[in-house]
C-alpha positions as CSV (number, residue, x, y, z in Angstrom):
1,M,17.2,3.8,-12.8
2,S,16.4,1.2,-10.1
3,T,14.4,1.6,-7.0
4,G,17.0,-0.5,-5.3
5,G,20.0,2.2,-5.9
6,K,22.3,-0.4,-6.7
7,A,21.9,-1.3,-10.4
8,P,23.3,0.6,-13.4
9,P,21.0,2.6,-15.5
10,A,19.2,0.7,-18.3
11,N,17.7,1.6,-21.6
12,L,14.0,1.0,-22.4
13,E,14.4,-2.4,-24.1
14,T,16.6,-3.8,-21.2
15,A,14.3,-2.5,-18.5
16,L,11.2,-3.9,-20.6
17,L,12.7,-7.3,-21.1
18,S,14.3,-7.7,-17.6
19,G,11.0,-6.8,-15.7
20,L,13.2,-6.4,-12.5
21,A,16.5,-4.6,-12.2
22,P,19.7,-6.7,-11.2
23,D,19.5,-5.4,-7.8
24,G,15.8,-6.7,-7.3
25,G,14.4,-3.1,-7.7
26,L,11.7,-1.6,-10.0
27,Y,12.9,0.4,-12.9
28,I,11.8,4.1,-12.8
29,P,12.5,6.9,-15.3
30,E,15.7,8.7,-14.1
31,A,14.4,12.2,-15.1
32,L,11.2,13.4,-16.9
33,Q,11.3,16.4,-19.1
34,P,7.9,18.4,-18.1
35,M,5.6,19.1,-21.2
36,A,5.5,22.7,-22.2
37,A,2.3,24.7,-21.3
38,D,1.5,25.5,-24.9
39,A,2.1,22.0,-25.8
40,L,0.0,20.6,-23.2
41,N,-2.9,23.3,-24.0
42,A,-2.9,22.4,-27.7
43,L,-4.0,18.9,-26.6
44,R,-7.2,20.2,-25.1
45,R,-10.3,18.3,-26.5
46,R,-8.3,16.2,-28.9
47,P,-8.9,12.4,-29.5
48,F,-7.3,10.0,-27.1
49,S,-4.9,8.9,-29.7
50,D,-3.4,12.3,-30.1
51,V,-3.0,12.9,-26.6
52,A,-1.6,9.4,-25.9
53,L,0.9,9.6,-28.9
54,A,2.1,13.2,-27.6
55,V,2.6,12.0,-23.9
56,T,4.3,8.6,-25.1
57,R,6.7,10.7,-27.2
58,Q,7.5,12.9,-24.3
59,V,8.0,9.9,-22.0
60,L,10.0,7.7,-24.2
61,G,12.0,10.4,-26.1
62,G,13.8,8.8,-29.0
63,A,13.5,5.2,-27.9
64,L,11.5,4.5,-31.0
65,P,11.4,5.8,-34.4
66,G,8.1,8.2,-34.7
67,D,6.3,6.1,-37.2
68,V,6.8,3.1,-35.1
69,L,5.5,4.6,-31.8
70,Q,2.5,6.0,-33.7
71,R,1.5,2.3,-34.9
72,V,2.0,1.1,-31.4
73,V,-0.2,3.8,-30.0
74,E,-3.0,3.4,-32.7
75,D,-3.1,-0.4,-32.5
76,A,-3.0,-0.6,-28.5
77,F,-5.5,2.2,-27.8
78,N,-8.2,1.4,-30.5
79,F,-11.2,1.6,-28.0
80,P,-13.1,4.5,-26.5
81,V,-12.2,6.5,-23.3
82,P,-15.2,8.3,-22.3
83,L,-15.2,11.0,-19.6
84,V,-18.7,11.1,-18.2
85,P,-20.2,13.6,-16.0
86,L,-21.7,12.4,-12.6
87,G,-23.5,15.2,-10.6
88,E,-21.9,18.4,-10.3
89,R,-18.0,18.8,-10.8
90,T,-17.6,15.0,-10.7
91,F,-16.4,13.0,-13.9
92,V,-15.9,9.4,-14.3
93,L,-13.1,8.3,-16.7
94,E,-14.5,5.0,-18.0
95,L,-11.3,3.1,-18.6
96,F,-13.1,-0.3,-19.1
97,H,-13.9,-0.3,-22.9
98,G,-11.0,-2.3,-24.1
99,P,-11.1,-6.2,-25.1
100,T,-11.2,-7.4,-21.4
101,L,-13.3,-4.6,-20.0
102,A,-10.6,-3.3,-17.4
103,F,-8.2,-0.7,-17.5
104,K,-5.4,-3.2,-17.5
105,D,-6.0,-3.4,-21.1
106,F,-4.0,0.0,-21.7
107,G,-0.7,-1.3,-20.2
108,A,-1.1,-4.8,-21.4
109,R,-1.7,-4.1,-24.9
110,F,0.9,-1.4,-25.3
111,M,3.4,-3.4,-23.7
112,A,2.8,-6.4,-26.0
113,R,3.1,-4.0,-29.0
114,L,6.1,-2.3,-27.7
115,L,7.9,-5.6,-27.0
116,G,7.1,-6.4,-30.8
117,A,8.8,-3.4,-32.0
118,L,12.0,-3.7,-29.6
119,D,12.4,-7.5,-29.5
120,G,11.0,-8.5,-33.1
121,T,14.4,-9.6,-34.5
122,S,15.0,-12.3,-32.0
123,G,14.4,-15.8,-32.6
124,D,14.1,-17.0,-28.9
125,T,10.8,-17.7,-27.2
126,L,10.0,-15.1,-24.6
127,T,8.2,-16.0,-21.3
128,V,5.7,-13.5,-19.9
129,L,5.2,-14.4,-16.4
130,V,2.4,-12.3,-14.7
131,A,0.7,-12.4,-11.0
132,T,-2.9,-11.1,-11.0
133,S,-5.3,-10.2,-8.4
134,G,-8.0,-10.3,-11.1
135,D,-7.9,-8.0,-14.3
136,T,-4.3,-8.1,-14.8
137,G,-4.4,-11.7,-16.0
138,G,-7.1,-11.2,-18.9
139,A,-5.6,-8.2,-20.1
140,V,-2.1,-9.7,-20.5
141,A,-3.5,-12.9,-21.6
142,H,-5.5,-11.4,-24.3
143,A,-2.7,-8.9,-25.3
144,F,-0.3,-11.8,-26.0
145,H,-2.5,-14.5,-26.9
146,G,-1.3,-15.9,-30.3
147,V,1.8,-13.7,-30.4
148,P,4.6,-15.8,-32.0
149,R,7.5,-16.8,-29.9
150,T,5.9,-15.9,-26.9
151,Q,4.5,-17.9,-23.8
152,V,2.3,-16.4,-21.2
153,V,1.8,-17.7,-17.5
154,V,-0.7,-16.3,-15.4
155,L,-0.3,-16.9,-11.4
156,Y,-3.5,-16.3,-9.6
157,P,-4.7,-16.8,-5.8
158,D,-6.7,-19.8,-6.2
159,G,-10.5,-19.0,-5.4
160,K,-9.9,-15.4,-5.2
161,V,-10.7,-13.9,-8.3
162,S,-14.2,-13.8,-9.9
163,R,-15.4,-16.5,-12.0
164,I,-15.5,-14.0,-15.0
165,Q,-12.1,-12.8,-14.2
166,E,-10.7,-16.3,-14.2
167,R,-12.4,-17.6,-17.3
168,Q,-10.8,-14.5,-19.3
169,F,-7.5,-16.0,-19.1
170,S,-8.1,-19.8,-18.4
171,T,-10.1,-20.4,-21.5
172,L,-7.8,-19.0,-24.2
173,G,-5.3,-22.1,-24.5
174,G,-2.4,-21.7,-27.1
175,N,0.3,-19.8,-25.7
176,V,-1.6,-18.8,-22.4
177,H,-1.3,-20.9,-19.3
178,A,-3.3,-20.4,-16.2
179,V,-1.8,-21.2,-12.8
180,A,-3.8,-21.3,-9.5
181,V,-1.6,-20.7,-6.5
182,T,-2.8,-21.8,-3.0
183,G,-2.5,-18.5,-1.1
184,A,-3.1,-14.7,-1.8
185,F,-2.0,-12.4,-4.6
186,D,1.0,-11.7,-2.4
187,D,2.3,-15.2,-3.0
188,C,1.8,-15.0,-6.5
189,Q,3.7,-11.7,-6.7
190,R,6.6,-13.2,-4.6
191,L,6.9,-16.2,-6.9
192,V,7.2,-13.8,-10.1
193,K,9.8,-11.7,-8.4
194,G,11.8,-14.7,-7.0
195,A,11.8,-16.0,-10.6
196,L,12.9,-13.1,-12.1
197,R,15.7,-12.6,-9.6
198,D,16.8,-16.3,-10.4
199,A,19.5,-15.3,-13.1
200,D,19.8,-18.9,-14.6
201,L,16.0,-19.5,-14.6
202,A,15.2,-16.0,-16.3
203,R,17.9,-16.6,-18.9
204,A,16.7,-20.2,-19.6
205,H,13.1,-19.2,-20.2
206,R,13.8,-15.6,-21.3
207,L,11.5,-14.3,-18.5
208,T,10.1,-10.9,-18.3
209,S,6.9,-9.7,-16.2
210,A,3.8,-8.0,-17.5
211,N,2.9,-6.7,-13.9
212,S,3.0,-3.2,-13.1
213,I,6.7,-4.0,-11.8
214,N,7.5,-3.9,-15.4
215,I,8.0,-0.3,-16.5
216,G,6.5,-1.3,-19.9
217,R,3.0,-1.9,-18.2
218,L,3.4,1.3,-16.1
219,L,4.4,4.2,-18.6
220,P,1.1,3.9,-20.8
221,Q,-1.2,4.3,-18.1
222,I,0.2,8.0,-17.8
223,T,-1.8,8.7,-20.9
224,Y,-5.1,8.6,-19.7
225,Y,-4.3,11.0,-16.7
226,F,-3.5,13.6,-19.4
227,F,-6.5,12.7,-21.3
228,A,-8.9,13.2,-18.4
229,W,-7.5,16.7,-17.9
230,T,-7.6,17.6,-21.7
231,D,-11.2,16.3,-21.9
232,L,-12.7,18.4,-19.2
233,P,-15.3,20.9,-20.3
234,R,-13.2,23.7,-19.0
235,V,-9.7,24.1,-17.8
236,E,-9.7,23.3,-14.0
237,N,-7.1,24.7,-11.5
238,D,-7.9,22.5,-8.6
239,L,-8.3,19.0,-10.1
240,V,-8.5,16.0,-7.7
241,V,-8.2,12.4,-9.3
242,S,-9.4,9.3,-7.3
243,V,-7.6,6.0,-8.1
244,P,-8.9,2.8,-6.8
245,S,-5.5,1.2,-5.5
246,G,-4.4,-2.3,-5.0
247,N,-0.7,-2.8,-6.2
248,F,-0.4,0.9,-6.7
249,G,0.9,1.0,-10.3
250,N,-2.2,3.1,-11.3
251,L,-1.4,5.7,-8.8
252,T,2.4,5.8,-9.5
253,A,1.3,6.4,-13.2
254,G,-0.4,9.4,-12.0
255,L,2.4,10.7,-9.9
256,L,4.6,10.4,-13.0
257,A,2.1,12.2,-15.0
258,K,2.3,15.2,-12.5
259,R,6.1,15.2,-12.9
260,L,5.6,15.6,-16.8
261,G,3.5,18.5,-16.1
262,L,-0.2,17.5,-15.6
263,P,-1.9,20.2,-13.4
264,V,-3.2,17.8,-10.7
265,A,-3.8,19.3,-7.2
266,R,-4.4,16.1,-5.3
267,F,-4.6,12.4,-5.8
268,V,-6.6,9.9,-3.8
269,A,-5.4,6.7,-3.0
270,A,-8.5,4.7,-2.3
271,T,-8.4,1.3,-0.8
272,N,-10.5,-1.1,0.9
273,A,-9.6,-2.7,4.2
274,N,-6.1,-3.3,2.7
275,D,-5.0,0.1,3.8
276,V,-1.2,-0.1,4.1
277,V,-0.3,3.2,1.9
278,P,-3.2,5.0,3.6
279,A,-1.7,4.2,6.9
280,Y,1.7,5.2,5.8
281,L,0.2,8.6,5.0
282,R,-1.2,8.7,8.4
283,T,1.8,7.6,10.3
284,G,4.9,7.7,8.1
285,R,5.4,4.0,8.7
286,F,5.2,1.4,6.0
287,E,4.2,-1.8,7.5
288,P,3.1,-4.4,5.2
289,R,0.5,-7.3,6.4
290,A,-1.2,-10.2,5.2
291,P,-4.2,-9.1,3.0
292,Q,-7.8,-9.2,3.9
293,P,-10.3,-10.5,1.5
294,T,-12.8,-8.1,0.3
295,I,-15.6,-7.6,-2.4
296,S,-13.0,-5.4,-4.3
297,S,-10.6,-8.4,-4.5
298,A,-8.3,-7.0,-7.0
299,M,-7.3,-4.5,-4.4
300,D,-6.6,-7.3,-1.8
301,V,-3.0,-6.5,-1.7
302,G,-0.9,-6.4,1.7
303,H,2.5,-5.5,0.3
304,P,2.1,-3.3,-2.7
305,S,5.1,-3.6,-5.0
306,N,4.8,0.1,-6.5
307,F,4.9,1.6,-3.1
308,A,8.9,1.4,-3.7
309,R,8.5,3.6,-6.8
310,M,6.6,6.0,-4.7
311,E,8.9,6.2,-1.9
312,V,11.8,7.0,-4.5
313,L,9.7,9.7,-6.0
314,Y,9.2,11.4,-2.7
315,G,12.9,10.7,-1.4
316,G,11.4,8.4,1.3
317,D,9.5,11.6,2.9
318,A,6.0,10.8,3.9
319,A,5.3,14.6,4.3
320,R,6.2,15.2,0.7
321,M,4.0,12.7,-0.4
322,R,1.1,13.9,1.7
323,E,1.3,17.1,-0.3
324,D,0.1,15.2,-3.5
325,V,-1.5,12.1,-2.1
326,V,-4.5,11.7,0.5
327,G,-5.3,8.2,1.6
328,S,-8.9,6.9,2.0
329,A,-10.0,3.4,3.1
330,H,-13.3,2.0,2.9
331,T,-15.5,-1.1,4.3
332,D,-17.3,-3.6,2.1
333,E,-20.5,-2.4,3.8
334,D,-19.8,1.3,2.4
335,T,-18.8,0.1,-0.9
336,R,-22.2,-1.8,-1.2
337,A,-24.1,1.3,-0.1
338,C,-22.1,3.5,-2.7
339,I,-23.0,1.1,-5.7
340,A,-26.8,1.3,-4.4
341,D,-26.6,5.2,-4.0
342,V,-24.7,6.0,-7.3
343,E,-27.3,3.7,-9.3
344,Q,-30.2,5.2,-7.6
345,R,-29.1,8.9,-8.0
346,F,-27.4,8.7,-11.4
347,G,-28.3,5.6,-13.1
348,C,-24.7,4.6,-13.2
349,V,-23.5,1.2,-12.3
350,L,-19.9,0.9,-10.5
351,D,-18.1,-2.0,-9.9
352,P,-16.9,-2.5,-6.4
353,H,-13.3,-1.2,-7.1
354,S,-14.6,2.0,-8.8
355,A,-17.1,2.4,-5.9
356,V,-14.1,2.5,-3.4
357,G,-12.8,5.1,-5.6
358,Y,-16.0,7.1,-5.7
359,L,-15.9,7.1,-1.9
360,G,-12.4,8.5,-1.6
361,L,-13.2,11.2,-4.2
362,Q,-16.5,12.3,-2.6
363,R,-14.5,12.4,0.8
364,A,-11.6,14.5,-0.7
365,L,-13.9,16.9,-2.5
366,A,-15.8,17.6,0.8
367,E,-12.3,19.0,2.0
368,R,-11.8,21.0,-1.0
369,P,-14.9,23.2,-1.8
370,G,-14.9,24.3,-5.5
371,A,-12.5,21.6,-6.6
372,T,-13.4,19.2,-9.5
373,G,-13.1,15.4,-9.3
374,V,-12.2,12.6,-11.7
375,L,-13.0,9.2,-10.8
376,L,-10.8,6.5,-12.6
377,A,-13.4,3.6,-13.1
378,T,-11.3,0.6,-13.5
379,A,-13.6,-2.3,-14.6
380,H,-17.0,-3.0,-16.1
381,P,-19.6,-3.9,-13.6
382,A,-20.4,-7.0,-15.5
383,K,-17.2,-8.5,-14.3
384,F,-18.5,-8.5,-10.6
385,G,-22.2,-9.2,-11.3
386,E,-22.4,-11.4,-8.2
387,I,-21.6,-8.6,-6.0
388,V,-23.3,-6.0,-7.9
389,E,-26.6,-7.3,-9.0
390,P,-28.0,-8.2,-5.4
391,V,-27.2,-4.6,-4.4
392,I,-28.9,-2.8,-7.3
393,G,-31.8,-5.4,-7.5
394,R,-31.5,-6.2,-11.4
395,P,-29.2,-7.9,-13.7
396,V,-26.2,-6.0,-15.1
397,H,-26.0,-6.3,-18.9
398,V,-23.1,-8.6,-19.9
399,P,-21.2,-7.7,-23.2
400,E,-21.0,-10.2,-25.6
401,R,-17.2,-10.6,-25.6
402,L,-17.5,-11.5,-21.8
403,A,-20.2,-13.7,-22.1
404,M,-18.5,-16.0,-24.7
405,C,-15.6,-16.6,-22.3
406,L,-18.0,-18.1,-19.8
407,E,-19.2,-20.9,-22.3
408,R,-15.6,-22.3,-22.7
409,E,-13.9,-24.7,-20.3
410,P,-11.2,-23.4,-18.3
411,V,-7.7,-25.2,-18.2
412,V,-6.0,-24.7,-14.9
413,T,-2.6,-25.9,-13.4
414,R,-2.7,-25.9,-9.4
415,I,0.5,-25.2,-7.6
416,R,1.4,-24.5,-3.9
417,P,3.5,-21.2,-3.5
418,D,6.7,-23.0,-3.9
419,P,9.3,-21.9,-6.3
420,R,10.3,-25.4,-7.3
421,E,6.7,-26.1,-8.5
422,L,6.7,-22.8,-10.5
423,R,10.0,-24.2,-12.2
424,E,8.3,-27.4,-13.3
425,V,5.4,-25.2,-14.9
426,L,7.8,-23.2,-16.4
427,R,9.7,-26.4,-17.7
428,F,6.6,-27.7,-19.2
429,T,5.3,-24.3,-21.0
430,G,8.8,-24.0,-22.5
431,S,8.5,-27.0,-24.3
432,S,4.8,-26.2,-25.5
């Protein structure tokens, strides 16, 4: 179903290839059948691939044959997902061990393989359009790089992503095209949505999106919420999960996991100064605004798209949402202090986004004595070395696959946030 409420229901393939519903809304599962308690308990301490296969089978039903879904899952999630203890009753789920060292690898790799399984017989070129405030661009670019009959166009705010993040998608070449947009992430997101709503343009280029507005990016993120619970040393009845939040796709996946039967007591919507959703949880009013630049730049979003899905899940009732979600906003000063403190006490180096999540988790746990907390660590600290290293006073180890992209020259097209200029980019990439 669509969050717009005016589009007919769609099957998985239609939702995946369209990106947006015809009414401009975001697709969301019409109904989710919770996993039986015995099936959930049977997944305790199982490998991530086993958990992911069981969860995606529950979510997708019969949309894919079992053997095809198993290949998609095993190929997409072929990297470790460690759950690391950090102090008493606090755990860090490290989601940054994929190819681009960010949690976005889960959704991007799964979506690329799912598209291949569903759209493999088409002879027409598919154009994957994606807006990024940092890690999404690299994850999508790598997931689709070299895929036949596919072009990838990555839009990002010029000068507002880290150097490493930019290099991860601007140095690949081939079917991946980097487009720097004068403005903010919200401008990039607006261009993507506008292109998808333009029926003629979308048809001419077979446009789809790989942002979390696409349900194919969002659904696989449900898997690691279940894995966090199954991998805890003991069953927890009062579990709090903190989610560093920008466009709120990651948190929305957690809320869907809860509807699938995951026993989470509370989610923390952890943000930086761009606290539109925490403000909504306080006041009941959703008031988008221009984003403020911060050191946790991937979360610098003033109008998060996935809030539309959150609203639908709770029927537009802020009081109901507050029962599951608590907001928490933190300054750059607090974020730096957190990075230093966690490194000194535990020897664990957090990137700025994960540090915001840690701050939100500790605040929530202080209000729930005896609860257990899980922090979703969303990116490797080396991706933000220019911020982290001065705080901890030493270099951060840079994994080889990250260092390699810094040695290559970027190729970037620059445009204004003008749909006409994006049309020209698409016309060029469609002929390449």
